[in-house]
N, C-alpha and C positions, 0 to 999 in steps of 0.2 A: 452369561457371560458370571465369573467370577469376579467378590469385587477384591480390589487391592486396599491393602492398609499402608500405603508411602504418611510417612511425617509429614504432606507436605506443609506445616503452618509452622511447624519444625526451624523449615528452615527461610522464613520469610526476613529475616534479622540482611540474613546473605544476598537474597533474591535482591531487596529493598538495596541496600548497597550495588548489586548487579546492576540494577534498573536505573536507580542514577549515574552511576557510568558512562551508562551507553549516555543515558541522555542529553549529561553535557560534552561527553564528544560530542554526540552531534550539532549543539547548537555551539559549539566551540567550532565546529569544522561549515556549519552554518555560513556565522554570525562575520568568517575571518574569509572562506574561499568561497561559500553562498552556490547556488548552485550553477552545473552548466549548460546556460537556456538553449533547447533545442530555434531551429528555425521560425517552426510554428508560434514561439516567443518573441524572438529578436529580431525576425524579418532577415528577408536576406534573397538566392537567386535560385532558382529550378528550374531545373533543363532535364526535357525527356527523349532518348533515344532510342530508337529501333536497329538492331543485332536481326541476319539473316540465321544463323547458328547463338545457340546460350553462350554468351562471355564469362571467363572468371573472375568473378566483379571485387575480387582484389589484385586482379591486376591493374583494373584501371582503378582504381583509388591511389596502387603506388604513382601511376601515371600520371594523374591529374595532381598529385602533392610534386612530386617532382618539377610542375610544371607550373607551378607555385599557384596554383586554387588555396585556398583556408578553409580550413574548415569544412570539409568534404561528409557528405553519407552518397553512397553509391547503394541504389535498391533494386531488386527486382521489381515492376509495377505491371501485375496482371501476367505478368506470365514471364518467361527464365530471358527470353530476347530482350521484353521493355523493358528501359533503365530508364532509374530516377538520379540523377546529379543533381543534391541536397549543398548548397556553399555559400560563404557568408560574403561573399565578393558583389559590389556596387552591380546593380543593374544595369549595362547597358543594350541598345540594341542589336549589339553587334556577338556577343556576348557566345549566343547559342553555335552561330557560327565558327567560333574560335575552341571552344569546347568542343567541335566537330570536327574540327580538324587538325587537333591535339590529339582525338581517339585516329581519324587514317591516318596521320604519320606515324601511330605504332605499326602502321601495317593493317591497319583494317578497314578495307574499301567494301564492305559490307552495309557498313555503319549509317543511320541517315536520322537527322533533325525531325523531329515529333512536333515540338513545342519549346518555348524559352520565356517565362513568367516571373514577375516580380513579387514578392511577398514580403507586405509591410510591416516595419515596424510601428507604428501606430494601431496595426490591427492585435498585434503581438503582444503589444502591453495586455488591454483593452483585454486578452484573454486569460493574459496574467492572473490581471485584478479579478475577473469572471472566475478565475480559477478557486483561488484562493476565498473565495467570497463564496461561492457552493460548501466548498468543504465545513468553511465557519455553518452555515445552513445545517447543511447537515447533521453536524455532532447538535448545534443546538435540538434538531426536533430527534434525535435520539435521546438526546437528554429529558426533555422532556415526554416523548414515548416511557420509557423506563419510568421517571418518575409516577406515571397517573398505574402504567403496570404492576407496577412493587412499590418502592418506596422511596423516596428524596433519596435518603445514603443510599439505596443498590442506583441511584442515577449517577451522584457525582461519581463513584467508582465506576461504572461505567463507560464516564465520557472522560472520567483521566488516564482509566485503562488505551482510551482508543488512542484520544493523543498523543499519549504513546509511545502508541504503533504507528504514528503520523509521521510521527520528529526521527523517530530510530529509523526511519527508511527515506525518509528522508533525510540526515546525517549520511547514510550508506554512501548513498548516490552525490553527494557535496566533499565525503569525503573520499570517492575514490572519481573522483570526475568522472562519472556517466552521464550522460546526456540524461535531458531532463525533457519532452516534448509529449502532446497532448497524449498522448499512449498511457503515459509514465504515470498523466490527472487521472486521465479515467480508469487505472491498475489500484491509483490510492483510494480512491470512493468504493474501487471494488473491495479492498482491506477493511474498509470504515467497518463495509457491510455483513463482509466474511464474518469480522472479529467481534460486532459487535452480536452475530448469531452463536456462536459461540460464548460467548459470556452470558448472555438470556437465557443461553439448557442451564447453565450452570448456579448461577442468580435462581430462577425456578426450580434448582433442587431445589438449593437454601432457607426455598419459603419453604417449599412445603415441606420440609425436614424438622421447620421449627415449629412446626404443625404437630406433627408427628412425637419427635423426641425432648417432649417438655421437661426429664430431669437432666437433659446436656448443654453443655456451656457451650457456647456460639462458637469457643476453640476446637471443641471436638467435633461438634454438629458441622463449622464447615472443612473442619479434614474430612471428613466420615464425607460428603456432599461433592467436595474435588474425587476422590476416589470410586467415587459411585459413579461417576461423569465421567469417568478419566480414561474406558474403553470406547468409548464413543465422540471424546474429542479426538484421540487418535490415530483411532480409523476415519474419523472424514478428513482432519487432515494427513494421511498417508498416503489415500487415496486422490486427496486432490493434487497434494504434489507429483505423485506421479505423471501426474499427466501436464504438469507447469515446467518439469524437468524436459519431459518430451518435444512439446512447446522449447524451452529453450536452450535445446540444443537440434531439435528440427524445421524448426519454425520457419527460419531466413531473419533477416536482418530488420525486414518491417515488424517485426513481434517482438526483437528480442528482449528491448527494455523493457517490454509491459510484460514478460511474461519475467522477468528478474524482478520487477517488483514484484508484483505477485508473492513468486518465491521468497522476497525477502521476507513481504508482510505478513507471508500466514505462516511463514514460521514463527515471527517476531507476535502476532498475533496469537496465536494456540498456546506461547507460551505468555500472556499477557495474561487468557482467560484462567489456565494453569494457577496464578500465581498474584498478578497483580493487584488484578479485580476483590479476590479475594482477602488480602492482605490487606488495601484499603478499609474492607469493607468493617474488618478486627479494628482496622485503628481510628474507623468513624465510629467504634463504640456497636455496633448493631447488639440489636436483642430479641428475646422472642417477640417484647411488647411496643417493637416499631411494629409489626405486621403483626399478631394477634392482636386484638381487642381484647382489654380484663372482663374479666363475663362480670355481669352487672349480680351485685349486696340483694341480696334479697331483702325484705322485711321481714325481724325475727317479730315484730309484735306490731297489732293492727295498730289502728290510729283511733282510740275512743271517741 
């Protein structure tokens, strides 16, 4: 594959400003609007109904909204005829029958109630706390791994780049009021793994080039390393994005937010692998001596 010669590091100041703006917007949105947590985190009611023929989910959503049910999520469950309705309404013993009656009053006589149950807010709070702790633990493990595998400056650059990806992805969900549930949390953890893999590839090439290109400045060496790995990075990202676009368009309501989080995260992760981590390495003044130990000086004279 032909190696490109794109001056990535010449754009480092513009990229730094761009990333800083994205992070500030994300943090501002998270601080003011927060995340729109799904029932997995907030608690609510789940009602499952079964149809004889596959219904239109949009018609069910519109009917229940008009009937006064709040924050509803309507999804297929296992098959096109089984429907799960998640809502923020407080649970009562008759709520399932009320939802069923609402659907039947719309002319649907071929629908039956399968179950009606409550998802507790206390469980949701525990999930939220443990999910956040899991994310912090993942970043800590990554930092230790990169420090052992490469060098401490690489560790700092990698973790900051991963944190950059997570904050911007969370900011996207906050800014556009997209529901944040357990599938999105799982997608965020997957983004951390994907972005780390991409960053490790670039870091590994930089380390190898420091050993080979002895007379090259860190600026030019990092630029050359990114160009050498650019083809691999783009091909991997594009093939992954093709699959995610299909899942986003045709995967259904159940994995819609999951695929959206992965789409945003992988786009940002690819960007950070090319620009952010390498930019941070230059800012940390990475040098050949940090990776390649200086040769021992030979004694010129023998001791008497």
